[in-house]
C-alpha positions as CSV (number, residue, x, y, z in Angstrom):
1,M,-76.5,2.3,176.4
2,D,-75.9,0.0,173.9
3,F,-77.1,3.1,171.5
4,I,-75.0,5.9,173.5
5,K,-71.7,3.2,172.9
6,K,-72.9,2.8,168.9
7,H,-73.0,6.3,168.6
8,Y,-71.3,8.6,171.2
9,E,-69.4,10.6,168.4
10,K,-73.2,11.7,166.9
11,V,-74.1,12.5,170.5
12,L,-70.8,14.4,171.3
13,L,-71.2,16.4,168.1
14,G,-74.8,16.9,168.7
15,V,-73.7,18.4,172.1
16,V,-70.7,20.5,170.6
17,L,-73.0,21.9,167.7
18,V,-76.1,22.8,170.5
19,G,-73.1,24.5,172.4
20,L,-72.3,26.6,169.5
21,A,-75.5,27.4,168.0
22,A,-75.7,28.9,172.1
23,A,-73.2,31.1,171.9
24,V,-73.7,32.5,168.7
25,A,-77.3,33.4,169.8
26,F,-75.6,35.0,173.1
27,L,-73.0,36.8,171.2
28,P,-75.0,39.5,170.0
29,F,-76.3,40.1,173.2
30,E,-72.6,40.3,174.5
31,I,-71.6,42.6,172.1
32,S,-74.5,45.0,172.9
33,S,-73.5,45.1,176.1
34,E,-69.7,45.8,175.4
35,K,-70.9,48.5,173.2
36,Q,-72.8,49.9,175.8
37,K,-69.7,49.8,178.6
38,L,-67.6,52.0,175.7
39,T,-70.2,54.3,175.3
40,D,-70.8,54.8,179.1
41,L,-66.6,55.0,179.6
42,A,-66.3,57.6,176.6
43,N,-69.3,59.9,178.0
44,G,-67.8,59.8,181.2
45,I,-64.5,60.6,180.2
46,L,-66.1,63.1,177.9
47,N,-68.5,64.6,179.5
48,P,-67.4,64.2,183.2
49,K,-70.3,64.8,185.9
50,I,-68.5,68.0,187.6
51,K,-69.4,68.7,191.5
52,P,-70.3,71.9,192.3
53,L,-67.4,73.7,194.2
54,T,-67.5,74.4,198.0
55,N,-66.1,77.6,199.8
56,L,-62.1,77.7,199.5
57,D,-60.0,78.3,202.2
58,M,-57.8,81.1,201.4
59,T,-56.2,81.9,204.4
60,V,-52.5,80.6,203.4
61,A,-53.0,82.6,199.9
62,D,-53.9,85.8,201.6
63,G,-51.2,85.5,203.6
64,A,-49.0,84.9,201.3
65,L,-50.4,88.1,199.3
66,K,-50.2,90.4,202.3
67,L,-46.4,89.3,202.6
68,M,-45.5,89.7,199.1
69,A,-46.9,93.2,199.4
70,T,-44.8,94.0,202.2
71,P,-41.0,95.3,200.8
72,A,-38.6,93.6,202.9
73,V,-36.0,95.7,204.5
74,I,-32.7,94.1,204.6
75,D,-30.0,95.8,206.1
76,F,-26.3,94.8,204.7
77,G,-24.8,97.7,206.8
78,P,-23.8,97.8,210.7
79,P,-23.5,96.0,212.5
80,N,-24.6,93.1,210.0
81,R,-21.6,94.0,207.5
82,L,-22.2,91.7,204.9
83,F,-21.1,93.8,201.7
84,N,-18.9,96.4,203.6
85,P,-16.7,95.0,206.2
86,M,-15.2,97.3,208.6
87,A,-11.8,98.0,209.2
88,W,-10.1,97.2,212.6
89,Q,-7.2,98.2,214.8
90,K,-5.3,98.0,217.7
91,A,-6.0,100.3,220.5
92,P,-3.3,101.6,222.9
93,D,-4.4,99.0,225.5
94,S,-4.2,96.4,223.1
95,R,-7.6,96.0,222.4
96,I,-9.0,95.2,218.9
97,I,-11.5,98.0,218.2
98,P,-13.6,99.3,215.3
99,V,-11.5,101.9,213.0
100,D,-15.4,104.0,213.4
101,K,-15.0,104.0,217.4
102,L,-11.4,105.2,217.1
103,G,-10.3,109.0,216.9
104,P,-12.9,111.8,217.4
105,N,-15.6,109.7,217.5
106,R,-14.2,108.4,221.5
107,L,-13.3,112.3,222.3
108,A,-15.5,113.9,224.4
109,V,-16.1,117.7,225.3
110,T,-16.2,118.0,228.9
111,N,-16.2,121.8,229.3
112,I,-16.6,124.9,227.4
113,I,-15.8,128.2,228.8
114,P,-16.4,132.0,227.7
115,L,-13.5,134.0,226.8
116,W,-14.9,137.3,227.6
117,L,-14.9,140.7,226.5
118,K,-15.4,143.1,229.4
119,L,-15.8,147.0,229.4
120,S,-15.5,148.3,232.9
121,F,-16.5,151.8,234.6
122,E,-13.1,152.8,236.6
123,S,-13.4,156.5,237.0
124,V,-14.1,160.1,236.1
125,S,-11.7,162.9,235.6
126,V,-13.1,166.7,235.4
127,I,-10.3,168.9,234.0
128,D,-13.0,171.6,233.7
129,P,-16.3,172.4,233.6
130,T,-16.6,171.9,230.1
131,T,-13.8,168.8,229.7
132,I,-14.7,165.6,231.6
133,K,-13.2,162.5,230.5
134,Y,-14.2,158.5,232.0
135,Q,-11.9,156.0,232.3
136,I,-12.9,152.6,230.8
137,G,-11.4,149.8,231.6
138,V,-10.8,147.0,228.5
139,L,-10.3,143.0,229.1
140,K,-9.6,141.0,226.4
141,E,-9.7,137.7,227.6
142,V,-9.1,136.2,223.9
143,T,-6.0,137.9,223.7
144,G,-4.3,136.7,227.1
145,K,-3.2,140.1,227.6
146,P,-4.1,142.3,231.1
147,K,-6.9,145.1,231.5
148,R,-6.1,148.2,229.9
149,A,-7.5,151.3,230.8
150,S,-7.8,154.8,229.1
151,F,-9.5,158.3,229.2
152,C,-11.7,159.7,226.7
153,K,-14.9,162.0,226.6
154,I,-17.9,161.7,224.8
155,G,-17.4,161.3,220.9
156,E,-14.0,159.5,221.1
157,D,-12.6,155.8,221.1
158,T,-10.9,153.9,223.9
159,S,-7.2,154.0,223.1
160,D,-7.5,150.6,221.7
161,K,-10.3,151.3,219.6
162,T,-12.2,148.9,221.1
163,C,-15.5,151.0,221.5
164,T,-16.7,154.6,221.3
165,L,-17.8,156.7,224.3
166,I,-21.2,158.1,223.1
167,D,-23.4,159.2,225.9
168,V,-23.5,159.4,229.5
169,K,-26.5,158.9,231.8
170,G,-26.9,161.2,235.2
171,K,-24.9,163.9,235.9
172,P,-22.0,164.2,233.9
173,E,-19.4,164.6,236.6
174,D,-20.9,161.8,238.7
175,P,-23.0,159.7,235.9
176,T,-24.6,156.6,236.3
177,A,-24.0,155.0,233.3
178,L,-21.8,154.9,230.2
179,I,-23.1,154.1,227.1
180,V,-20.4,152.3,224.1
181,K,-20.8,151.6,221.0
182,L,-18.3,148.4,220.0
183,K,-16.4,149.2,216.7
184,D,-16.9,145.6,215.7
185,T,-20.4,145.1,215.3
186,G,-21.7,148.5,216.0
187,E,-23.8,147.1,219.1
188,E,-24.3,149.3,221.8
189,G,-23.6,148.8,225.5
190,T,-24.0,149.7,228.6
191,I,-21.8,149.9,231.2
192,T,-22.3,151.2,235.4
193,K,-19.5,151.1,238.2
194,D,-21.4,147.7,239.6
195,K,-22.1,145.9,236.3
196,P,-19.4,145.9,233.2
197,F,-20.5,145.3,229.7
198,M,-19.7,141.8,229.0
199,R,-19.8,139.8,225.5
200,A,-18.3,136.4,224.4
201,D,-15.5,137.0,221.8
202,G,-14.5,133.3,222.2
203,Y,-14.4,129.8,223.8
204,T,-11.8,127.2,225.2
205,A,-12.8,123.9,225.8
206,D,-11.1,121.0,227.8
207,L,-11.5,117.7,226.1
208,Y,-10.6,114.2,227.2
209,Y,-9.4,111.2,224.9
210,D,-10.9,107.8,226.5
211,L,-9.0,105.3,225.0
212,E,-5.4,107.1,226.2
213,K,-6.8,108.5,229.2
214,R,-5.3,111.8,228.2
215,P,-7.0,115.2,229.0
216,W,-6.8,118.6,227.5
217,L,-7.6,121.7,229.2
218,N,-8.5,125.2,228.5
219,R,-7.7,124.2,224.7
220,R,-8.3,127.4,222.0
221,V,-8.7,127.7,218.3
222,G,-5.5,126.7,216.4
223,N,-4.5,124.6,219.4
224,T,-3.4,121.1,218.0
225,L,-3.9,117.7,219.7
226,T,-2.4,114.1,218.9
227,F,-3.9,111.3,219.4
228,N,-4.5,107.6,218.1
229,G,-1.2,108.8,216.0
230,E,-2.6,111.8,213.9
231,D,-3.0,115.3,214.6
232,Y,-5.9,116.8,214.8
233,K,-6.1,121.0,214.7
234,I,-9.1,122.9,216.5
235,V,-10.6,124.9,214.2
236,A,-13.7,126.1,216.0
237,I,-15.2,126.4,219.4
238,N,-18.7,127.8,219.9
239,Q,-20.9,127.4,223.1
240,N,-21.8,123.8,222.2
241,E,-19.3,122.3,220.2
242,V,-15.6,122.1,219.2
243,I,-14.8,121.5,215.3
244,L,-11.4,119.7,214.8
245,Q,-9.8,119.0,211.4
246,A,-7.8,116.0,210.8
247,P,-4.7,116.1,208.4
248,N,-6.9,115.3,205.2
249,G,-9.3,118.3,205.7
250,K,-11.8,116.3,207.5
251,K,-13.8,118.6,209.9
252,W,-15.2,116.7,212.6
253,P,-18.1,118.5,215.0
254,I,-17.2,117.2,218.8
255,K,-20.6,117.8,221.0
256,Y,-20.3,119.2,224.0
257,S,-22.2,116.5,226.4
258,P,-20.7,116.3,230.0
259,E,-23.3,114.2,230.9
260,S,-22.6,111.1,228.7
261,H,-18.8,110.8,230.0
262,A,-19.2,112.0,233.3
263,L,-15.6,113.8,232.6
264,N,-16.2,117.4,233.7
265,N,-12.8,117.9,235.6
266,P,-10.2,115.2,234.2
267,A,-7.2,114.6,236.0
268,P,-4.1,116.1,234.1
């Protein structure tokens, strides 16, 4: 103990020197270990281990591609009216109605009636064996005039120049039929005592405007209908439709469809 007390500085210095020698001896191993760690880290970054890819679920991507392949149909017209808003108007009963639901769009053709040209066999007049005349009745419903009858022989026209008698069937003094040729079309027709020749030369129409509860009966070409504050002229009628002309010249075909309106006999 006395030695240690007398020489403790030397003993302490020897211990420190031994520690330093051990540290110096261990330092190369520590440096080598650190270098290996840095090398492994660099290799892990520069040459990473890549795992093989598994089967990818492409369901969502495939669905998106299919949606992209289908063009989107976007309707900005009726009834959406995004870029073309429609105009509205007050009806006579104070309801607010789209303009395209007013006017001729609300007009119904409830009935169409033919106006006939009727040629009838009225009588025979035997003047002498060589002169026989045949009375033919002519009714033109388009004109609204009563029936007119006139005598003519084969090759002659009726007094109003409607047709020409070109032949008779049967006995001349008591024929079964008269054969006529119409002057306007060149069409040939047969007239018997029981069955006249008939041809539709025009039509009248019954119409109904439901917004104003207004009917028009037996209207003809040239008549004017006033509704929705405007005058519309009837410019044509056939067996299927009535054609109106607006003040601005626009034409409106109104189809004959009594089933959709149930207004075949509107009250006047």
